[in-house]
C-alpha positions as CSV (number, residue, x, y, z in Angstrom):
1,M,295.0,98.9,249.8
2,V,296.5,97.7,246.5
3,H,294.1,97.8,243.5
4,E,294.2,95.0,241.0
5,S,295.7,95.8,237.7
6,P,293.2,96.5,234.9
7,D,295.0,93.9,232.9
8,R,293.7,91.3,235.3
9,T,290.1,92.4,235.1
10,D,287.8,90.2,233.0
11,V,285.2,92.0,230.8
12,V,281.8,90.4,230.2
13,F,278.7,92.1,228.6
14,D,276.0,90.3,230.5
15,D,274.4,92.7,233.0
16,E,270.6,92.9,232.2
17,R,269.8,95.2,235.1
18,V,272.2,98.0,234.3
19,V,270.7,101.3,233.1
20,V,273.3,102.9,230.9
21,N,272.1,106.4,231.1
22,A,269.7,106.4,234.0
23,G,269.7,110.2,234.4
24,V,267.6,110.5,231.3
25,M,264.6,109.7,233.5
26,L,264.6,113.4,234.4
27,A,263.8,114.4,230.8
28,V,261.5,111.4,230.4
29,T,259.5,112.4,233.4
30,L,259.3,116.0,232.2
31,G,258.3,114.9,228.7
32,R,255.4,112.8,230.2
33,R,254.3,115.8,232.3
34,L,254.2,117.9,229.1
35,G,252.4,115.2,227.2
36,I,254.8,115.3,224.3
37,E,254.0,111.8,223.0
38,A,250.3,112.6,222.9
39,L,251.0,115.9,221.1
40,V,252.9,114.1,218.4
41,D,250.3,111.4,218.0
42,R,247.6,114.0,217.5
43,A,249.5,116.3,215.2
44,V,251.6,114.0,212.9
45,K,249.5,112.1,210.5
46,L,251.5,110.1,208.0
47,G,248.6,108.2,206.5
48,D,249.6,104.9,205.0
49,R,253.3,105.7,204.8
50,P,255.9,103.4,206.4
51,G,256.2,104.0,210.1
52,A,252.9,105.8,210.3
53,S,251.8,104.1,213.5
54,R,252.7,105.5,217.0
55,P,254.7,108.6,215.8
56,G,254.9,109.9,219.3
57,R,256.9,106.8,220.5
58,K,259.3,107.2,217.5
59,V,259.8,110.9,218.1
60,L,260.5,110.2,221.8
61,S,263.0,107.5,220.9
62,L,264.9,110.0,218.8
63,V,264.6,112.8,221.4
64,H,265.9,110.6,224.2
65,A,268.8,109.4,222.2
66,M,269.7,112.9,221.1
67,L,269.7,114.0,224.8
68,L,272.4,111.4,225.3
69,G,274.5,112.7,222.5
70,A,273.2,110.8,219.5
71,D,274.1,112.4,216.2
72,S,273.0,109.6,213.9
73,I,270.1,107.1,213.7
74,D,272.4,104.2,214.5
75,D,273.2,105.9,217.8
76,C,269.6,105.3,219.0
77,E,270.7,101.7,219.7
78,L,272.1,102.9,223.0
79,L,268.5,103.2,224.4
80,R,268.3,99.4,224.1
81,A,271.4,98.6,226.1
82,G,271.0,96.8,229.4
83,N,267.7,97.7,231.1
84,T,267.7,101.3,229.9
85,E,264.4,100.9,228.2
86,A,262.7,100.4,231.6
87,V,263.2,104.1,232.6
88,L,262.0,105.5,229.2
89,G,258.3,104.7,229.7
90,H,258.1,103.4,226.2
91,R,259.6,100.8,223.9
92,A,262.9,102.0,222.3
93,M,262.4,101.8,218.6
94,A,265.0,100.2,216.4
95,P,267.2,102.4,214.2
96,S,265.8,100.8,211.0
97,T,262.2,101.6,212.1
98,L,263.2,105.2,212.9
99,G,264.9,105.6,209.5
100,S,261.8,104.5,207.7
101,F,259.7,106.8,209.9
102,L,261.9,109.9,209.0
103,R,261.9,109.0,205.3
104,S,258.1,109.1,205.3
105,F,258.0,112.8,206.0
106,T,257.0,115.4,203.4
107,F,257.1,119.1,203.8
108,G,253.6,119.1,205.2
109,H,254.4,116.5,207.8
110,V,257.4,118.5,208.9
111,R,255.0,121.4,209.4
112,Q,252.9,119.2,211.6
113,L,255.9,118.3,213.6
114,D,256.9,121.9,213.9
115,R,253.5,122.6,215.4
116,V,254.4,120.1,218.2
117,L,257.5,122.2,219.0
118,G,255.2,125.2,219.5
119,L,252.7,123.3,221.6
120,A,255.4,121.8,223.8
121,L,256.8,125.3,224.2
122,A,253.4,126.6,225.4
123,R,253.0,123.8,227.9
124,A,256.5,124.3,229.3
125,W,255.9,128.0,229.7
126,Q,252.6,127.4,231.4
127,A,254.4,125.1,233.8
128,G,256.7,128.0,234.9
129,A,259.4,128.3,232.3
130,G,257.8,131.2,230.3
131,P,258.5,134.9,230.4
132,G,254.9,135.8,231.3
133,K,254.5,139.6,231.4
134,E,258.3,140.1,231.4
135,R,260.1,141.2,228.3
136,L,261.0,138.5,225.9
137,V,264.3,138.9,224.0
138,V,264.6,136.8,220.9
139,D,267.7,136.3,218.7
140,L,267.4,135.5,215.0
141,D,270.1,133.9,213.0
142,S,270.9,131.4,210.3
143,F,273.7,128.9,210.2
144,V,275.3,126.3,207.9
145,G,274.8,122.7,209.1
146,E,277.4,120.7,207.3
147,V,276.7,117.4,205.6
148,H,279.1,114.7,204.6
149,G,278.7,112.9,201.3
150,H,277.0,114.2,198.1
151,A,273.8,112.1,198.3
152,K,272.0,114.7,200.4
153,Q,269.0,116.2,198.8
154,G,268.9,120.0,199.0
155,A,272.5,120.3,200.3
156,G,274.5,123.1,198.7
157,Y,277.5,125.4,199.1
158,G,276.5,128.5,201.0
159,Y,278.4,131.5,202.2
160,T,280.9,129.5,204.3
161,G,281.9,127.4,201.3
162,A,281.0,124.2,203.1
163,L,278.4,121.7,201.8
164,G,275.3,121.7,204.0
165,Y,271.9,123.1,204.8
166,H,271.1,126.7,205.8
167,P,268.4,126.7,208.6
168,L,266.7,129.7,210.1
169,L,266.8,129.8,213.9
170,A,265.1,131.8,216.7
171,T,266.2,131.5,220.3
172,R,265.3,133.0,223.6
173,A,268.2,135.0,225.0
174,D,268.0,134.3,228.7
175,T,267.3,130.6,228.5
176,S,268.7,129.4,225.2
177,E,265.5,127.7,224.2
178,V,264.8,127.3,220.5
179,L,261.5,129.1,219.7
180,H,261.3,128.4,216.0
181,V,263.4,126.6,213.4
182,R,263.0,126.3,209.6
183,Q,265.2,124.0,207.5
184,R,266.3,125.4,204.1
185,K,268.4,124.3,201.3
186,G,272.1,124.9,201.4
187,Q,272.2,127.6,198.7
188,A,269.2,129.6,200.2
189,N,269.8,133.3,200.4
190,T,270.0,134.5,204.1
191,Q,266.7,136.4,203.7
192,R,264.8,133.6,202.0
193,G,261.6,133.0,204.0
194,A,262.6,135.5,206.7
195,L,259.2,137.4,206.6
196,R,257.1,134.3,207.1
197,F,259.5,132.9,209.7
198,V,259.2,136.1,211.8
199,E,255.4,136.2,211.4
200,E,255.1,132.6,212.6
201,L,257.6,133.3,215.5
202,I,255.6,136.3,216.9
203,A,252.3,134.4,216.7
204,R,253.9,131.3,218.4
205,V,255.4,133.1,221.4
206,R,252.2,135.1,221.8
207,R,250.1,131.9,221.8
208,A,252.6,130.3,224.2
209,G,252.0,133.1,226.8
210,A,254.5,135.9,226.2
211,S,252.3,138.8,227.0
212,G,255.0,141.4,227.6
213,Q,257.2,143.4,225.3
214,I,259.1,141.5,222.7
215,L,262.6,142.5,221.5
216,I,264.1,140.9,218.4
217,R,267.8,141.1,217.7
218,A,269.3,140.0,214.4
219,D,272.3,140.5,212.2
220,S,272.3,142.1,208.7
221,G,270.9,138.9,207.1
222,F,267.5,140.0,208.4
223,W,267.8,143.6,207.2
224,N,264.6,143.6,205.1
225,K,262.0,146.3,204.6
226,K,259.1,143.9,204.8
227,V,260.4,142.2,208.0
228,I,261.0,145.6,209.6
229,A,257.6,146.9,208.6
230,R,255.9,143.8,210.0
231,L,257.7,144.1,213.3
232,G,256.6,147.7,213.6
233,E,253.0,146.7,212.9
234,Q,253.1,144.0,215.6
235,G,254.5,146.5,218.2
236,V,257.8,144.5,218.5
237,L,261.0,146.2,219.4
238,Y,264.0,145.4,217.2
239,S,267.7,146.0,216.6
240,I,268.9,144.6,213.3
241,G,272.4,144.9,211.8
242,V,272.8,146.6,208.4
243,R,275.3,146.1,205.7
244,L,277.7,148.9,204.9
245,Q,276.3,149.8,201.6
246,K,277.1,153.1,200.0
247,A,274.0,154.9,201.5
248,V,274.9,153.6,205.0
249,S,278.6,154.4,204.6
250,A,277.7,157.9,203.5
251,R,275.5,158.5,206.6
252,I,278.3,157.2,208.8
253,A,280.9,159.5,207.2
254,A,278.6,162.5,207.8
255,I,278.7,162.0,211.6
256,P,280.7,164.9,213.2
257,D,283.8,163.8,215.1
258,E,282.4,165.4,218.3
259,D,279.4,163.2,218.3
260,W,281.4,160.0,218.9
261,Q,281.1,158.8,222.5
262,P,283.7,156.4,224.1
263,V,282.5,152.9,225.2
264,C,284.0,152.6,228.7
265,D,283.8,148.9,229.1
266,Y,285.9,148.1,226.0
267,P,289.3,146.4,226.6
268,D,292.4,148.5,226.7
269,S,293.7,146.8,223.6
270,G,291.6,149.1,221.5
271,V,289.3,152.0,221.3
272,C,285.5,151.7,220.8
273,E,283.2,154.6,220.2
274,L,279.4,155.1,219.6
275,A,277.4,157.6,217.6
276,E,274.0,157.7,216.1
277,T,272.3,159.2,213.0
278,T,269.3,158.2,210.9
279,L,268.8,156.0,207.9
280,A,265.5,156.4,206.0
281,E,264.0,158.0,209.1
282,Q,265.1,155.0,211.2
283,R,267.5,155.3,214.2
284,L,270.9,154.1,213.1
285,I,273.5,153.3,215.8
286,V,277.1,152.9,214.8
287,R,279.9,151.4,216.7
288,R,283.5,151.9,215.5
289,V,286.5,150.0,216.8
290,H,290.1,150.9,216.4
291,L,292.9,148.6,217.4
292,H,296.1,150.2,218.8
293,A,299.2,150.1,216.7
294,Q,302.0,147.9,217.9
295,E,304.5,149.4,220.3
296,G,307.2,151.3,218.6
297,Q,305.2,151.8,215.4
298,T,303.1,154.8,214.3
299,E,300.1,154.8,212.1
300,L,300.2,156.4,208.7
301,F,296.4,156.2,208.5
302,T,293.8,155.8,211.2
303,Y,291.6,152.8,210.4
304,W,288.2,152.2,212.0
305,R,286.0,149.1,211.7
306,H,282.4,150.1,211.7
307,H,279.4,148.1,212.9
308,A,275.9,149.6,212.4
309,F,272.4,148.6,213.2
310,I,268.9,150.1,213.0
311,T,266.5,150.1,215.9
312,N,263.1,151.4,217.0
313,R,264.2,151.5,220.6
314,K,264.2,154.8,222.5
315,E,266.7,154.0,225.3
316,A,270.1,155.6,225.7
317,I,272.6,154.7,223.0
318,H,275.0,152.8,225.3
319,E,272.2,150.6,226.7
320,V,270.8,149.7,223.2
321,D,274.3,148.9,221.9
322,R,275.2,146.8,224.9
323,E,272.1,144.7,224.5
324,H,272.5,144.4,220.7
325,R,276.0,143.0,221.1
326,Q,274.6,140.3,223.3
327,H,272.9,138.9,220.2
328,A,276.1,136.9,219.7
329,Q,275.0,134.4,222.4
330,V,272.7,132.8,219.8
331,E,276.0,131.1,218.6
332,L,276.0,129.2,221.9
333,V,272.7,127.5,221.0
334,I,274.1,126.7,217.5
335,R,277.2,125.3,219.2
336,D,275.0,123.0,221.4
337,L,272.9,121.8,218.4
338,K,276.0,121.0,216.4
339,A,277.6,119.3,219.3
340,Q,274.6,116.9,219.4
341,A,272.1,115.9,216.8
342,L,273.0,118.5,214.2
343,A,276.6,117.3,213.9
344,H,275.2,115.3,211.0
345,F,272.0,115.1,208.9
346,P,271.4,111.3,208.7
347,S,269.2,110.9,205.6
348,G,269.5,111.6,201.9
349,S,266.0,113.0,202.0
350,F,265.6,116.7,202.6
351,S,262.3,116.3,204.3
352,A,263.7,113.6,206.6
353,N,266.5,115.9,207.6
354,S,264.0,118.7,208.1
355,A,262.1,116.5,210.6
356,W,265.4,115.5,212.2
357,T,266.2,119.2,212.7
358,V,262.8,119.9,214.4
359,I,263.2,116.9,216.7
360,A,266.8,118.0,217.5
361,C,265.4,121.3,218.7
362,L,262.7,119.6,220.7
363,A,265.4,117.5,222.4
364,H,267.4,120.7,223.0
365,N,264.4,122.4,224.6
366,L,263.6,119.4,226.8
367,S,267.1,119.6,228.3
368,R,266.7,123.3,228.8
369,W,263.3,122.9,230.5
370,T,264.8,120.2,232.7
371,G,267.2,122.8,234.0
372,L,264.6,125.7,234.1
373,L,261.9,123.7,235.9
374,G,264.0,121.3,237.8
375,L,266.9,123.4,239.2
376,A,266.8,126.4,241.5
377,D,269.7,128.0,239.6
378,P,268.3,129.0,236.2
379,T,271.7,129.6,234.6
380,P,271.7,128.1,231.1
381,R,274.4,125.4,230.8
382,A,275.9,123.8,227.8
383,A,274.2,120.6,226.6
384,A,277.4,118.6,227.3
385,T,277.4,119.9,230.9
386,L,273.8,118.8,231.5
387,R,274.5,115.5,229.9
388,R,277.6,114.9,232.1
389,W,275.9,116.1,235.3
390,L,272.4,114.6,235.0
391,F,271.6,112.5,231.9
392,S,274.6,110.2,231.5
393,L,274.3,108.9,235.0
394,P,274.6,105.1,235.2
395,G,272.4,103.1,237.4
396,R,270.9,99.7,238.2
397,L,267.3,98.6,238.5
398,T,266.0,96.2,241.1
399,S,262.5,95.1,241.9
400,S,261.1,94.3,245.3
401,G,257.5,94.1,246.4
402,R,256.3,95.2,243.0
403,R,258.3,98.4,243.3
404,L,261.3,99.4,241.2
405,T,264.4,101.0,242.8
406,L,266.9,102.8,240.6
407,H,270.3,102.5,242.3
408,L,272.7,105.3,241.3
409,P,276.4,105.7,242.1
410,A,277.4,106.7,245.6
411,R,279.2,110.0,245.9
412,W,278.0,111.3,242.6
413,P,279.2,114.9,242.5
414,W,275.9,116.3,241.3
415,Q,273.6,114.1,243.5
416,E,271.8,117.1,245.1
417,A,271.1,118.7,241.7
418,F,269.6,115.4,240.4
419,V,267.4,114.8,243.4
420,E,266.3,118.5,243.3
421,A,265.4,118.3,239.6
422,L,263.5,115.0,240.0
423,T,261.5,116.3,243.0
424,R,260.5,119.5,241.2
425,I,259.6,117.8,237.9
426,R,257.5,115.2,239.6
427,A,255.6,118.0,241.4
428,L,254.5,119.5,238.0
429,P,250.9,118.8,237.0
430,A,250.5,116.4,234.1
431,A,249.2,117.9,230.8
432,A,245.5,117.3,230.1
């Protein structure tokens, strides 16, 4: 069979029945089971500000667009293409309306929206995505979200030298869910607001149903006496990096050579050893790494790179260090957020961008919950993978006998995963 040349194919934008991203119905169905629209309508009260009516519908419009890769308000127009609106369960709001809605937010309204993130988390965990009595491992971090243009309220030059904001982020290690987020100005010190953030985080996951042990991992930006004391008071385990200040370096230098233990799973390209001591009566675990000299060369001085963290855990040093190193996986969540909605901050208003950040995390979680509750394989997948496999699936709607049929592409590589997810999500009880 000889295929016609693409040059001989006419192009006409006239199909009113096509559903551009039909797979988003998975997240739409799950959002309805969790009652997200009603949660937003009850929590977010904008008074007589522009865009105050039906906040739930506006948030869902933003969430669904973000699931499909939107990183600006204008990208929300894709929800209105063809007959896509028919699978959303709500009217897709115009970008101009959504912009007015976001600009109506103040700090207090962002806090209202943040409460929705916590309530949705609780409902998803009650539906089967939660840790229950199992141990919950939480990673804390901050990152610089770059902005473009100088008309961004609150943007500043942080430790990376890039213009942007400096949010705090807490994620769940085994599922990559965002548990808590707090937008901050670009020049905010890493520790600014850390204590309150941790207090709110612990209260949130406990309310959501995490009844087992909690382990919090963080880098040296969270090395703070008040934070550590509060974690101890709450019975939370922690491993937190420390900066190599004089007192820390002195404690490391005092460790006898015979106390250093080899790390067997380290690559042959270098040498890694562990030892422990104390720092202000706290357990201090130190990892030192030495890269081999190049072949044919000898070293005049031996140079070690040291990485230290404090912990209140009692397990063997190798187990504690191995788990602490896994804290780096929080960067995968940051990567996903930046690959979608947080690639840009669309408004000149700091509060609008704060609301955008919370909604981006809600969209991120909705995609995670689609995989957790819909697929038998719980392996966290990159946002781009879920979008390619499930959400960006094209379709066509037809109607017959008062019943709609969504026709999807034959031989779709991930057809079984889509059907499995849709079946499982539809079986979930609707939120009261």
